[in-house]
C-alpha positions, 0 to 999 in steps of 0.5 A, spaced: 623 367 749 627 366 755 624 360 760 626 359 767 628 353 769 624 351 776 617 349 772 615 342 771 614 339 767 606 340 765 608 348 765 614 345 760 608 342 755 603 349 756 609 353 754 608 350 747 601 351 747 599 358 742 593 362 741 590 358 736 590 352 741 583 352 744 586 351 752 590 357 751 585 361 747 580 360 751 583 363 758 586 369 754 580 371 751 576 371 757 579 378 759 574 382 756 579 388 753 583 382 750 576 379 746 575 387 745 582 388 742 580 381 737 573 383 735 574 390 733 581 388 730 577 382 726 571 387 724 575 393 723 571 397 728 575 400 733 569 403 737 566 396 738 564 395 746 564 389 749 560 388 756 560 381 757 564 375 755 563 368 757 569 362 755 567 355 754 560 357 753 556 351 754 549 351 751 544 345 753 539 344 749 533 340 752 531 338 744 537 336 741 544 337 741 548 341 745 553 346 744 560 348 747 562 355 744 569 357 745 568 364 746 562 369 746 560 376 747 555 381 748 557 388 745 554 395 748 549 394 742 546 388 743 549 383 738 552 377 740 559 375 738 561 368 738 568 367 736 570 360 734 578 357 733 579 350 729 586 347 728 583 341 724 580 340 718 576 334 720 568 337 720 563 340 716 565 347 718 559 351 714 553 347 718 557 347 724 557 355 724 550 355 722 548 351 728 551 354 733 549 361 730 542 358 731 543 356 738 545 362 740 539 365 737 535 362 741 538 363 747 537 370 746 531 371 743 525 372 749 518 369 747 513 373 744 519 377 741 518 380 734 522 377 728 525 384 727 527 385 733 531 378 733 538 379 735 544 380 730 549 373 731 556 374 728 560 368 728 568 369 727 571 363 725 578 362 726 581 356 723 589 354 721 587 351 714 584 355 708 576 353 708 575 358 703 580 358 697 582 366 697 588 371 697 584 375 704 586 372 711 578 374 712 572 372 708 565 374 710 559 370 707 553 373 706 546 371 704 545 372 697 539 371 692 541 367 687 536 370 681 538 377 683 545 378 686 542 382 692 544 381 699 539 378 704 540 382 711 538 376 716 542 378 722 547 372 721 554 374 720 559 369 718 566 371 718 572 366 716 579 368 719 585 364 715 591 364 720 595 361 714 593 366 710 598 373 710 595 379 706 598 384 709 592 386 713 592 388 721 588 382 721 593 377 719 599 380 724 594 378 730 593 371 726 601 371 725 601 371 733 596 366 733 601 361 731 606 363 736 607 360 742 610 366 745 610 374 742 610 382 744 607 386 740 605 393 741 600 393 736 596 388 740 598 390 747 591 386 750 593 380 747 600 380 749 599 382 756 595 376 756 600 371 753 605 374 757 601 372 763 600 365 762 607 364 759 611 368 763 608 368 770 607 362 775 600 363 777 598 364 770 601 357 768 598 354 774 591 356 772 593 353 765 595 347 768 589 346 773 585 348 767 588 343 762 586 337 768 579 338 768 579 338 761 583 331 762 578 329 768 571 330 764 574 327 758 575 321 761 569 321 765 565 322 759 569 316 755 568 312 761 560 313 761 559 313 753 564 307 752 560 302 758 552 305 756 554 303 749 556 296 751 549 295 755 545 297 749 549 292 745 547 286 750 541 289 751 543 289 759 544 294 764 550 299 765 551 294 772 552 288 766 557 292 761 561 294 768 562 286 770 563 284 762 569 289 762 572 289 769 570 296 771 568 298 777 560 300 778 562 305 782 567 308 778 562 308 773 556 311 777 561 316 780 563 318 773 556 319 771 555 323 778 561 328 775 558 330 768 551 330 771 554 335 776 558 339 770 552 339 767 548 341 772 553 348 772 553 350 765 545 350 765 545 354 772 549 359 768 545 359 762 539 361 766 542 365 770 
């Protein structure tokens, strides 16, 4: 990749991002055509049609833990497909898939729905490491009756994609690109178009920088609020007491709290829209 000389330091940093990195993945695959190309490749079905894409899809949960999903798609046939990228082996991935799929199922199931009509959910989990010890790039997890070996169709489909494994398939060729910071490949024109836009187009680089700054600002606000509220709880005092102990402005705490609440309200509005 030939880099230009008139880009700033932040833009230089983003040139190193790859599709398997959350930031670039969420930007590239918010594009419906690129997302359709990705899902068609992984599921080996060129007839699939993507109707709607949500990137950084946040689902609040009033009764428990909410989730933030990388990319969620609604397909023409009604199926819901969630695509996640995971670079580090630092979680219980199977339970994470189970939880994410349950929250998605609840979101897309109306009151009074017969169970036979509960939406089918596909979770495509792309990793940069081997969860399943296999020579295959793509592995499918199914629910099986242990005593009979019969497969149960409960509408949940879990697909593990190991971007580090090359079995010579079309999926493996796409995953090879997921680990590169730039590529152009006629086999994957929509994905190539997206990475070219975010790496070579000044507007694309600017959009990427802006999103990166938004993520940094949100994480800083959440860290500040979490830290102050943890201290307040430990001393059995108020957040203002905690700010005094930590020599942090109480106004900074309130502003950070308001900033987070505004983000969460926007996310909630998206869910109920």
